[in-house]
N, C-alpha and C positions, 0 to 999 in steps of 0.2 A: 453667395452674392459677389459679383465681380466688383473689384475696386477700379478706380480710375487708372491706376498703374497697369492692371491686367489688360484693360481695354487698349491702353497706349501700346503695350508690348505686342498685343495681337495685331493691331493696325500696322505696326512697323515691320513685323516679321512673318505674317501669314498672308498667303494669297487668297483670292476669293474662294478657291476650292478647298482651303484649309491647309494647303501645303506650306513649306517654308520658302521665303524669298531668298535671293542670293545674299550671302553674308558680306556685304560691301562695307567700306569704311564709313560711308554716309549713314547706313543703317546703324552701325556700331556707335557712331558719334551721337545720333539721336537717342539711342538706348541709354547711353551714359548720362545724357542730359536728363532723361526721364527718371533714372534711378537717383540721381543727385537731388532732383526737385522733390521726389516723393519722400514721405516720412518713413523712417525705419519700421519694418514689419508690415508695410502696406502692400500686400500682395497675397494671392492665393499660392500655396505651396505647389500645387499641381501645375499651375501655369508656368511658374519660374523653374521648376524642376525640368519640365519638358524643354523649355528654352535652353537651359544649361546643357542637358544631355544631348539633345537632338540638333541644336543649332550652334551654341558657342563652343563646346568641346569638339564637335564634329569637324570644324574647320581650324582646329588649333594647330599651329606650327610655330617654329621659332621666329618666323618672319612676320607674325601678326603685329598689329599696332599696339601702342601702349594703352590706348582707349579700350581695345578688345580685352586686354589683361584686366583693366579696371572694371569692365562690365562683368567679366567672370567673377571677379572679387565681390562685386555687389550682389550677384546672384547667390554666391556661396553664403554670404552673411544673412541674406533674407531667408534662405532655406533653413539654415542652422538655428535661427532665432525662433523658428516654429517647431524645433525639436524633431525634425525629420532627417532621415539619412541623406547624406550628400551624394551627388552623382560625381564620381571620381574617374579620371582617365587612367592610363597606365602610369606606373611609378616614374618612368622616364619623363613623360609629359608633365606630371605633377611637379617633379623636381625642377624642370625647366621653367614652369609657371612660377614657382616660388622664387627662383633666382631672378626672373624678370621683375617680379613684384617688388623685391627688395632693391633692385637697381633703380626702379622708379622712385621708391621712397627716399633713397639717398640723394637724389638729384636736388640741387638747390632751388630749382624753379618749380618743384612739385607743390601744388597748392594744398593748404590744410584740409579742404574737403576730400581731395584725392588720398591724402595720407590717412584720413579717418576711414575711408573705404578699405584701404589696405590693412589697417590694424583690425578692423572688423572681420576681414577675410581670414587673417591669421588666427583670430579667436575662434572663428567657425571651424577651422581645420583642427585646432588643438582640442576643441570640445568633442571631436569624434576621432581622437588619436588612437582609439582601440581598433579602428579599421586598419587592416594589415598594410594596405597601400599607403595610407596617410602616415602610419607609424614609420614605415621605411623611408618615405620621402622627407619627413620632417626630423628624422633622427639627428642630423647635424645640429639642429636648433637647440637640442637639449643635451648634447654630448659634452664631454669635458673640454672639447675645442672652444666652448663658449668662454673658457678662462684665458684664452689667448691674449686678450688685451687688458686683463685686470692686473692690478699692481701687487696684490697680496693673495697668493693662493694658499689654501689649507695644505698642510704637510703631514697628514696622518692617514692611516688606513690604506697604505700602498697607493695613495693618490699620485705621488710623484711618478711612480712607475706607470700608472695608467696614462698620465699626461704625456710622458715621453713616448710611449707606444703609439698614442694617437697622433703625435707630431711626426713620428717616423712614418706612419702609414700615410699621413697627409703629404709628406715630401715625395712619396713614391707615385703620387697621382699626376696626371697631366695638368698643365697650367690652368686649363679651363675648369676641370673638376675641382682643383684646389681653390680657385677663386669662388666657385659656387658654394663649396662647403664652408669656407671662411665667412662668406656673406651671411649664410644662414645661421652660422654659429654666433655671429655678432649682433643679430637683430634685437635680442632682448636687452643687451647693453645699450644699443642705439636708442631704443624706446625709453629706457630708464633715463638716459641723458636728456631726452626731449622734455622730461618733467622739470628740468632746470631752466628751460627756455620759456620765453613769452609766446606760448602757442594758445590757440583758442580752447575754451573750456571743453567743447565737444571732443576734441582730439585727446585732451588730458583724460577725460572720462573713459574713452575707449582704450587708451593705454593702460589705465588702472584695471579695467575689466580683464584685459589680456594678462596682466601680471598676476591678478588674483587667481585666474584660472590655472596658469602654469604652476603657481605656488601651492595650489590645492590638490595637485596630483603628485604622488610620490615619484613616479618615473620622470616627470618633467621638473620637479622641484629639486632633485638630487644635486644638480650642478648649478641651476639657475638661481637658487636661493643665495648662493655666494655672490653671483653677479648683481643681484638686486641689492644685497647688503653693501657691496663695494661701491656701488653708485649712489648710495644713500637716497634711494628713490622716495622712500616714505617721508624723509625729512625735507626733501626738495618740494614735495607736494604740499607739505604743511605750510610753506611760506605763502601759498596762494589762497589760503582759506579766507583771509580777510577780504581779498578781492572777489572771490567766488564763494559765498557762505555755504552753498549746497555741496561744495567740494568736500566739506567736512565729513559727510557720510561716506564718500568714496575713500577718503583717507582712513576712516575707521575700518573699512573692509580690508584695505591694503595692510594696515597696521596689524590686523588680526592674523593675516597669513604670514607676514614677515616675522612676527613675534611668537607665533604658535610654538609651544615647547616640544617639538619633535626633532630628533636628530635626523637630518636629511640623508645621512649616509647609512645609518643602521635601521631607521624606521622606528626606533624605540622612543617612548615618551621620556622627557627629561623630568626628573623629580625636583621637588623644592630644594633639596640639599644640593643637587647638581647646579641648579641655577644660582644658588647663593655662592657656591664655590667658584663659578665662572665670574661672578661679580667681584668676589674677593681677589681673584687673580688679576682682574683688570685694575682694581684699586691699588694693588701692590705695584704693578708695572707703572701705573700713572704716578704714584707717590714717589717711586724711585727716580723717574724722569724729572719730576718737579724739583726734587731735592738736588739733582745733579745740574740742571740747566736753568732753573727759574727760582733760585733762592731769593733773589731781590724782590720778586713779586709775591712769592708764596712762602717764604721762609718762616715767618712768624706763625702762619696758619699751620704749617707742617709740624711745628713744635707743639702746637696746642691740640692737635687731633691725632688719634691713633688710627682712624680709618676715614677715608674720604666719603664712604657711604653713610657714615653715622649722621651727618648733617648736610644733606644735599643742597639745601638752600644756601648755606655758607660756602660750600664748595663751588656752586655756580657763581657766587659773588666774587670769590677769589680768582676763578678762571677768567672772569671778565676783565681782569687787570692785565692779562696776557694778550699780546698783539696777534694779528692773523697768522703771521709766520710761525709764531710759537704754538698756536693752536694746531696748525698743520703738523708740527713736530709731535705734539702729544697724540694726535690721531694716528700718526705713523707708528708710534710706540704700541698702540692698541691694534695695529695691523688694519687700520681703516684708511681707505684710499680717498684722496681728494682730486685725483687725476681727471682732467677734462670737466671739472665741476666748478661752478661759480658759487661757492658757499660763503655766506657771510659769517661773522663771528658768532652771532646768536645761534645760528643753525649748528655750527661746529660744537658749541658748548652743549646744545641739546643732545647731540650724538654722544658726547662723552658722558653726560649725566645718565643717558639711557644704558650705557654699558655698566656704570656703577650701580644702577638700580637693579640690574640682574634679570628683570622680567618676572612673569607670573606663571605658575603652573595652571593646569586646567581648572582646578577648583577655585583658585583666586580669580581667574578670568570670569568664571561664572558668577562669583559673588559680587563683582563690580557692576553687574547689570541688574537694576531694580526690577523685581517681579510685580510690584504694585504700582498702579498708575497715579500720576498727579496731572494737573492741567498742563504743566510745562512739558512733561514727558509725552503726553498725548499730542500736543501741538508739534513737538519734535518728530514723532513717528509719522504724523500726517504729512510732513514735508519731506520725509526721506524717500528718495527715488527707489523704485522696486528693485533695480539692479545693483543697488549699493549695499545690499545685505549679503553676507556669506551664505549663498543659497545651497540647497541640497543638490549638489552637482553629481557628475557621473562617478566620482571616486572620492574617498575620504583618506585623510592622513592616518587616522586611528579611530578607535571607538570614541575616544574623548572628543575628537574633532567632530565626528558625526553627532554626538550628543550636544555639543556646544552650538553647532549650527541649527540643530533641531530646537534648542532652547531659544535661540534668536528668532527663528521662524515662528514658533508658537507664540512668543511674546509679541512679535511685530504684528502678526495676524490678529491676536486678541486686542492689542492696543488700538489697532486701526478700527476694528469693529466697535470698541468701547468709545472711541472718539466720535464715530458716527452716531452711536446710541445716545451719547450725552447731547449731541447737537439736535437729535430728534426729540429728546425729552424736555430740554430747557424751554422751548417756545410755548409749552403747555402751562407755564407758570409765569406769573407777573407779580411785581411788588407794587402795592399801592403807595403813591407818593405821600398821602396824608398821614397814614398810620403805620406804614411799612408792613402792612399785612399781606401775606401771600394769598393769591387767588389762583385757581386752576387745579387740574388734577391729571393724573397719568396712571396707567396700570403698572408702570415701572418705578414710580417715585411716590413718596409720602412726605408730608411735612413733619418735622420733629420739633420737640420742645427743648427745654434745658437738659443738659447732661454734663457730667464731669469726667475728665480723663484722670484715671488713677495711675500712679507710678509705683512699681514694685521692683526694686533693684536688689539683686542677689549676686554675690561673688561666685556662688556654686551653681547657679541656674543659668541655662542658656535660653530660657523662655523670654519672650518679648515683654519688656517691663511696662508697656503702655496699653491700657485697655479702658473700655467704657461700656456702660449699659444704656441703651436707647430704647425708650418705650414707643411702641407702634400702636396707632389707632386706625383700623382698617374698615370701620363701619360704613364709610362712604365709598368704599372700593367695590368694583364688580366682583362677582363670585370667582371668576377665572383668575383674577388678580390675587384675591385672598388665598386661593389655593397655592399660587406660586410663591407668595410671601411665606406661607407655612412650610413650604418645601425646602426653604433654605436650611442647609445643614453645615456641620463643622467643616471649615476649610473653604467655604464659598466666599467669594469676594463681593463686597458692597462698597459703594461710593458715598462719601459725604460731601455735599456741595453747599457753598455759601453764595446765595444769589441776591443781587441788588437791582438797581435800575439798568435798563438796556442802554447800550452806547452804540447806536446805529452806524456812527462814523468810524468806529474802531476797525483797525485791520485785523485784530485778533478775533477769530470767529466766536470764541467763548465769551469774551468781554462784550461783543456785539449782542449776545443773547442774555447778558446780565450776570454771567458767572464771575464772581470775585475770586473764588478759590475752590480747589477740589483736592480732597484727600481720599484715602481708601483704607480698608482694613479687611480682615478675614473673620468669619463667624467662629466664635468659640462654642456658643450654645444658644438655644432658644429657651427663654424662661417664662413661666406663667406669672400672673400678677402676684402670686404668693411667693415668688422667688425660686420655685423648684423647676426642674427640667420639664419643659412643656411636652405633653403627650397628645393633646388635642390637635388634630390635623386641620381643623376648620376654625381655629380661634381667630377672633377679630380684634383682640387686644392682648398683646404680650410684649416682652422685651427681648432685644437681641444683645447678647454679650459679645462685644467686638474687640478683637486685637488690632490696635491701630498700627499704621505703617511706622516702624521704628526708624527707618532711614530718614524719613521726613521730620519726625518729631525730635529726634536726637540732635538735630541741627537748630532747634528753636530754643530761645532763652525763655519764652513764655508759652506754657501749654494753653493758657487762656485764649491765645490766638486761634486755637483749634476747637474751642468750646462754644462758639457762636454760629456754627453751621446750622442751616435751617431746612435742609432737604436731604433725605436718604434715598439713594437710587440703587435699585437692584439691577443686576445684569440679566439679559435674556438667558433662558435655561441652558442653551448650548455654550454659554460663555462663563457662567458663574464659577465653574470649577477648574478653569484653565490653570490656576496657580498650582493645583495638585500635580499637573503634568510638569510644571517648572520645578516644583519641589522634588519630584521623583527623579528628574535629571540631576539635580544637585546631589541627591543621595548616592548616585552611582557614577558620578562624573570622573572619579579617580580610579575606576576599575581598570585592571590591566587587560590588554587585548586577549590574553590567554584564558579569560573567563569564558570565551566561546571556543568550541572545537575549531581547529584550524580549517577543516573543510567548509565550515559555515562562515568563519571570519573573512576569508578571502572573497567570498561571494558578496557578503554584506558590504565590505569596503570597496568593492568594485574591481578587485584584482583576480588573478587566476583565470581558469577557463570555465567558470560557472558550472562545474560538473559535480557539485556535492550531492546532486540527486540522481546521478546516473547509476544504472544497475551495475555497470562494470566496476564501480567503486565500492559496492557493498560486500562486506565479508560474509559469506554464506554461513548460515547457522542451522541447527536442527530445530525446527519449529512446528508447533501444532497449529493447523488451520481450522478445520471443521468440516461439516458435511457439504460437499460441493459436487455438482455434476462433473463427471470425468471429462466430458467434451469441453466444458468451460475451462477446466484446468489446463488442458492441452492448448487451448486457444489463447488464454490470457498469460500463461507463464511458460513460454517455450524456452526461456533461458535456463530453466531448472531441469528439464527432461522429465520423463514419466516412466516409473518402474511398473511393468505389467506383471503382477503376481497372479497366483491362482485366483485370489479373491477379486482381482480387478480386471480380469480378462473380459472382453466384450461378450455379452450374452446374445444369442441368436433368437430373434422373435419374428413372427409373421413371415413365414416362408423363407427363413434363412438369413434375413437382414440382421446386421449386428446393431444392437442398441448402444448408444453412447450417452444416454440420459440418466443412467443409474447413478445414484448418490454414493459417494465414498467418503469416509471420514479421513480427510487427507492430512498428511504430515510431510514436511520438507526435511530431507536428510542430505548427507554429503553426496549420495548417489542419485538424488533426484526426488521426485514426488512419489510417495507411497501411501498405502492405506493403513490406517491405524486399527489395530484389532482389540485394544484395551482402552476403556474409557468412552466418554460420550462428548463429541465436539459440538461447538456452536453451529446452528443452522445457517449456512451461507448460501442456501440454494437459490435465493431470489436476487443475488448480486449480479451486476453486469460485469463484463470483462474488465472495464476500466476500474470499477469499484474494487474488484478482487485484486487487481494489480496494486491499487493504492493501499489496500490492507496489508499485502505482503511486503511492500516497500516499507511501510511504517514499522514493521517488526525488525527491520535491519537497522544497524547503526548508520545514521546519516539523515538526510533531509527528504521529506515527502511533501510534494505540493499537489493538491487536487483542486480542480476548478470545475464549476458547472453552473448552469442557469437555474432559475427558480424551479422547484419541484423535481430536481434531478437526483434526489436521495442523498444530499450532503450530510444531513443529520443522521440518517440511517447508517451510513458508512462510518461516521464519527463514533457512534455507539459500538459498532463492530470492532473498530480499531482499539477502543478502550478495553473491550472484552478480551480481544486477542492478546493485547499487551499484558494484561493482568494474569492471563492463563500461562503465557510463556515466560513471564518475569515475575513470579509470585512474591519475591522479596523486595521488589522495587516499586517506587511510587511514580504516578503520572499526574502532572498538573494540567488541568483543562481550563483554558482561558477563553472567554468569549467577549465580544463587544457588547452584547445585550443579554439580559437575564433570561428572556424567553427561549432563545436558542440553547443556552446552557441547560436550562431546565428540561427541555425536550430531549436533549442528547442523554442526559443522566437518567431520565425516566426510561430511555430505551435500553438500559442495561438489564441483563437477566439477573435472576437471584444469585447466580454463581459469582457475579461481579457487583453485588449490591453494596459492598463495603466501600461506599463513596460518601463524600460530604460536599454539599453545595454551600460554600461559605457566604454566598450572596443571597441565599434564601433562608431567612431567619425562621420562617414558619416551618420549613422542611427540617431544619436543624432541631427545632423544638420537638417536632413530631417524631423524629428519629431517636432523640434522647428518651422521650417517653416510651417509645416502642422498645428500646433497649432495656429500660427499667422493667417494663412488662414482661419482656422475654426472660430477664433474670429471675423474676418472681415465678414464672411458669416453670422454668428449668429447676428451680429449687423445689417446687412441688413434685416434679418428676423424681428428684433425688429421694424425697420422702417416700414416694411410691416404691422406688427401688429398694429402700431399706426395709419397708414393710414386707415386700415380696420375699426378701432374703431372711426375714425374721430378726433383723438387727434392731434392737430397742434403742430409742433415743431420737431427739429432734435433729436429725442429721441435715435436714433441709431448712434449718432455721435461718442461717445466714451463710455467706460465701466461705467464711473461715471454717465453720463446722463441716460444710460440704467438702472442702478441700481435704480436711483431716480425715473424713470418712473414706474418700477415695484412696488416700495414701495408706491407711491402716486396715481397710476392710475390702475394698474393691480390687486394687492392684495386687495384693498378696493372693487373693483367690485365683486371679487369672494366671499368675506366675506358677502357682501350685498346680493348676490344671495343665499347663503346658509341660511341666516336669513329668506329670503322670503319663503323658502321651509317649514318652521315651520308652516306656516298658509295655504299653498296651495301645496299639494303633488299630482299634476296631471301632466300628460304628456304634456298637452296643456300649462300649466304654464311654464314648463321647456323650451318648444320649443319657447315660446314668450319672456322669460326673460333671457335665458342663454346669458351672455354678450359677448361671444367670437364667436358667431355663424357665423359672417361674415368672420372671419379669419380661423376658422376650423369648418365647418358646422357639425352638428349632423345628423346622419342617423336615422331618426325617422319615423315610420309608425304607423298607427292606431292599428296595432296588436302587436307592440313592448311592452314587459312587462315594467312596471314602473321601476323595479329594474335594468333592463338592460340599460334603458335610463340613470338612475342615475349613473351607473357605467361608461357609456360612457362619461358623463360630467366630472367625476373624472379623467378618463384616458386622456381626452382632456386637462384638466387644467394642469395635471402633465406634459404633453408634452410641454405646453407653459412655465411652471415654469422652466423646464429643460433648456430652452434657457437662462434664466437669471442665473441659476446655472452654466452653462458653461461659461458665461461671467465673473462671479465672480471668477471661478477657473483660467481662462486664462488671466484675467485683468492685472496681474503684467507683463506678457510677452510683453505688449504694451509699457512699459517704460524700461524694462530690455533689454539692447542692446547687451551684449556679450553672446557668446554661453555658456561660463562657468556659468555666472549668471543665465541664463535661465535654464540650466541643473540642477544647484543647487536648484532652485525653484521647478522644476518638481519632483526632488527626495524627497525633504523635505516636500512637500505638496501634491503631486498628486500620485506619483508612489507607487504602492503596490508591484511591482516586480522589483527588481534591479539585473541585470545580470552583471557579470564581470569575466574576466579571473584571474586566481590566480596570474600571474605575475603582472597584473595591480593592483590587490588588495594589494599585498605586497608594491607597491609604493604609492598607494592612500589611504591607511587605515587612515592616520592622517586626510586627507581631509574629509572622510566620518564621522569620529568622530567629526570633527568640525561642521558638519551639524546637530549634535545632534540627529541622527536617530539611531534606533536600530531595530533589526529583531527578531521575535519570531520563525521563521522557516528558516532553511538553507537546500538548495538542492545542493549536490555536484555531478557534472557530471564527467565522466572519472575518477571515484574514484580510480580505480586500478592504474592509472598513476601518482597519487599524492603521494609524500613522506609524512612522518609523519607531518612535519612542514606545508606543503601545505594543508593537510587535517584539521589540528587543528587551523590554523591561522584564518580562517573565523569564528570559534566559539569563539576565544579568544581575537581578536584584540580590541574589545570594551568590557571593563570590566563591563560596566553598563548594557549591554543587558543580558537578561535571555532567553536562548534558550529553547523552549518547544518541538520543533520537528526537527529532523535531518534525512534527507533522503540521502543515498549514492547509486548511480547507476554506475555500471562499469562492468568490465569483469575480474573476479578473475583469469582466466587462460591467460589473455592477457599480453601484454607488461607491465612490472612494471614501477616504477618511473624512471625518468631520473637519470642516474648516471654519474658523471663527470669522475671518474676513471673506465675504462672499466673492470677492474678486480674486482670491488666492487659490492656488492649486497645490494640493498636498499629495505626495506619492506614498503609497503603502510599501512596506518591505516586500509583501507578497507580489505586488505589481513589479517592483524593482527586480526581484529575483527572476521572475518569469521573463521580464524584458531583457535580462542579461543572458537568457538562454538556459536557465535551470530546467531540467526535465520536469514536465507536469503531466499528470493524468487528467484528461478532460472527459467529463461525463456527458455523453450525448444521448441519454435516454431520460425522458421526462415521465413522471408518474401522476396519474389522477388528474389530467387536464383534458379539456375538450379540444377539438381540432382548431377552433378559432384562437384559443390561447396558444397552442403549439405553433401556429402559423406566425403569430406575432414574435415569438421567441426565435423562430428559425430565421427571420430576417436579420437577426443580430448574431446568432450563434451558429448558423449553418444548419445542415440537415440534422434533425433530431428524431429519434425513434420513440414510439409510444410504449411505455412499460406497462406492467400489470396494474390494473385499476379496479376499484369496486364499482359494480353496476350502479348507475344513476348517482354516483358521487363524484363525477368529474368536475373539477373546478371550471366554471364557465365564465366567459368574457362577453359582456353585453355593451352596447353602444347607445349613448344618448347625445345626439348631435345638436349643438346650440350655436347660433350665430351671434355669439358674444364677442366683445373686444376687450382685451386687457388694458389696464391703465397702470401707470407707474407713479404712485403718489410720492414715493421716496426712491432715490437711486437704489436699484437692486431689489425693490419690493413691488410685487405685481398683484393686481386684483382683477377680477372679472365678475361683475355684478350678475349678469345673466346666468353664468355658470353656477354661481352660488345659489341662486334661486332654483335652478333646475336640479342641483344636487340635493337640496333640502326637499324638493317635491318627490324625488326618487326615494328618499328615506321615508317620507310620509306614506308613499305607496307600499313600501315594505312593512311598515308598522301596521297598516290597515290589513295586510294579508296575514297577520298573526305572528310575524317575526319579532322577537323581543329586542328592545333597544340595546341591551347589553351584547347582542350578537351582531350589531351593525356599527360601523365606524365610517366617518367621512374623512377622507385623506386628501391632502394637497401638498404640492412641493414648497409652497411659499407661506411664510409666517403671516404676512398681511392678509392673504386670502383666508387663513384660519380665523383671523379676527372678524373678517366680513361674514364668513360662514356662521360664526357664533351669533352675530347680530341677527342674521336672517333666520336662523333656527330658533332663536329666542322669541321672535315675533310670530312664527308659524307653527311651532311644534309644542305640544304639552309635555311630551317626554323627550328629553335630549339625549341622543347617542354621543359617544365620544367624538370629538373633532380633533384630528391630529395632523401634524406635518410629517414628512418623511423622517425628519430627525427625531421628533418626539415619539413616534411609533416604535422606532428602534427594532424593526423586524418582528414586533409582536403581532401575531396574527389574530384576526377576527373571522367569523364565519362569512360575513357579507361586507364588502367594502364598496363605498360609493366614492369615486375619485373625481375631483375637480382639477383638471390639468391646467386651467387658467389661460395658458397661451392660446392665441387664435392664429398667429402666423409663424412665430418663432418655434423652431423644433424643440422637443423635449430631448434631453440627453439620454443616452443608453442607460447610464447609471440611475438617473431619476426614474426612468420607465421600469427598470428591473426592480427597484425598491418598491414602486407602486404595485407591481404585479405580485410582489411577495407578501402583500398585506392581508390576504384572505385565504380561506380554505374551501369555500363552497361557491361563491360568486363574486364577480367584480363588475361593477357598472362604471364605464368610462364616460364621464361627461366632458365633451370636448367639441372643438370645431371640426368641420369637414377636412380642413387642412391637416390638423393633427391626426385624424383617423387615417388619412392617406399616408402620412409620414410614419405612423406607427406600424401600419401594415394590415 
């Protein structure tokens, strides 16, 4: 949809035939006015990109007007704000443009709006500094030349030599080039000093955004961090917070990057000890100067204290006795400049105190940010501008920086959604004036009675000392709500609210709705009315044992103030466990960067050439593949070459044509691909070329990324990758992590018997079944030992238990075999083998007079190996005979037997410490649903165990599918999978879809390009049907959409399916929106006797049903590709799309 700015731009720059008008000063002036009047981000990227590339840059020359420069600057900032690539001219023109831009900024008559445009343009260019032309042209801005005008330069790590060389090189340039470089080098200092001046808030904000960006990238931070420190930009900004309260959020962001504990010259994180040492050094210098020059003011204080850092409040008080000139002297002692700065005494004392404080390491920074919400924190986050948070930008300073920014993003998104959730819930309840009785109801909140907060303090325990038990009565709640309350589990966050009378005139939105106070806690357990752990999943009366927010309660003198809350609010399902993510970050925040392989670390942080997935970087190995068509091998793996041996030469068929379809059991060797003659490889005959490449990549040390649309065989290749890894690395373990349980279960079920040594930690039923099967296997194997003993005439209960069986093997079976082998040294005949082989009665040899001797000998070996395997099985399973609990048996299987461990990411976040306690590590990690996982979820499996060294990482997902879960619906969260692919990591794309009809494939092709049809079962193709409805969506709450007509049509479609004989359990109604789910539930309750599951995209979590009825809700607005992909992934046999004609046309 065109904006007003788009239309204005077209009317000013386009002819009636669509061409460009002449680029006159009149047109430029009007364009500048239009850009200045329009709000930031108000334009289509396509229109402005065309204007910049084909109109503004085309007529660029050094003689163009200042307004032309400013229009280019405006266009650059608009395009970059949409995260699109900038259109850039030659390096010479860009350098000239930057010089002109800075000249305009420095002029005394340049207006603040024009300066704002310039700073935005600089930010836009820095945001895409990885572009070679931009990097070359902006290099002087970030070079050591930026230190030219600072008073105190660092003097270590050969910096003096670097500075001297830079100045020598500068002196050799022409006067014009010298001026240009110096101007660009001085821009950051110039902007920092602007924060000392009385300039408009908008300009200050843009300067802070620029500074945060340059400080968040190691290449630009290296020298500019010193410039920012020497100009005391953060402290200058703090002086304006009282005048502009919202500036506080931007100050927080700038303070984060100026104080982040990374050494800008080495890139290494600073430890807590290093920070303390720096503070101690500063204290010693300061104390010495005070003693020498300010004994009159601070002499008594110096005699009474051993360290200025021990009592910062008193130190501040004593420093206030020193005049401005004296404070300047003290700052100089600490090598802190006051040049060109108008600093007052209070600000200078703040700077000194900050040096004595020493700063915080990553763990301490994390601990200062509360993970549990209060009413004050929710109000605060609702007022925070979106650009005032340290966002997940193009690069990170370290893994700790990435994790801290992820922490803040997850927290901000969750708190924003909790704020809106509370505001939606409160109006449903009212307090009666007469008796203060609460009336009203909500599916997300219940009234609560009296409760008491208990305190348990221990010097040896780190557990939260504050907890309470709250009884719930759900008899008046709808069934869907009862189920959600019963689903609350350990670690889920709940809110306690105290509500009173409404205050309509209040400016506080919570007080306006009657909220007096809000606290929060996490679930410890759910208890039955008898006080035991609750097992009933449909209970209407039970208690929640809640751990209260220790940060809030520890600052209260009276716990009773928190014991009269009258409402308990649960969070929506997608929100309730957000704290687990924050706790997971806290648990790994101090890890060193070397926890990741260097080839992956550089790409994760945004540095290097994103080549960790390139074939050229893989160290070739001897690998077993499996049975593959020779033609496919040659097509998919040309990098390896193909060895044509006698067994693999092409066969002539049908009139002399050579066949290339014959299967070979392929192996990769140093000399290329060959055919294996011993053993039996996995069947890979149905793989596509891209799938085969993904499998082979995954066997080499490095990163494998594979992406494909729904039904493109992603689960199949995941199973094949696991099988190949366990075959080629039999002593190593592989960790398989998935966003949802259904995908994980399907992939592990796809493993063959040879790789069945796997455990799905997220499927308790399968764990129990496997444990029982192992016990049964042990019993059956012991019976076979008894049979063996009987056949050999050995009297005794040798199969009574594992110990006797092991003894029997050691003293009776193994000696017989050794004796038999010794006898062959003197008599190597078939007759001798037939007469002396000791286990003939248990497992007879098939020997004839024509059987070759070597064949008979191999048969005896195979026969004995099968007997020995009985005892190996007993040895492996023996502990299960005395381990009684499921947990103990599972731990044993994981630590000693399992080579494949599967787990959902939610469970891994909770169980990581348990896995670490088992002292197991993984050399390979396979991440399923990779596009659905946020940065933390993707990195946590690689980082939670600092002792393990990952060799191979494979990520399989859909880069165009639905992205990571976001708490705040207005937020956008990038997955590591998308980030790596966006940075150019090599990716295998699957372009073959299996088991879908043509209508389904056509819809996918509109988004994924040409797709081939793979092998499918007759009459089992997934079909796509349409039900066109002229309904209109409404928006009862911001971001929540409903469509009544569609809800009714969807339920009618389900009714038709039920009448045709399809079971309700085989059908699901799916919708993108939570509010439509509620509406669908209401309509289904009134029209259907048997209710099928009703799901949102989020609640379905890629779990498939046979038949899905989809209510798209939207009538005019387009459905995103990610939403559509998730909807199309919901069924295995048929999908009925209930939508408007507009949506059908948009979908394809």
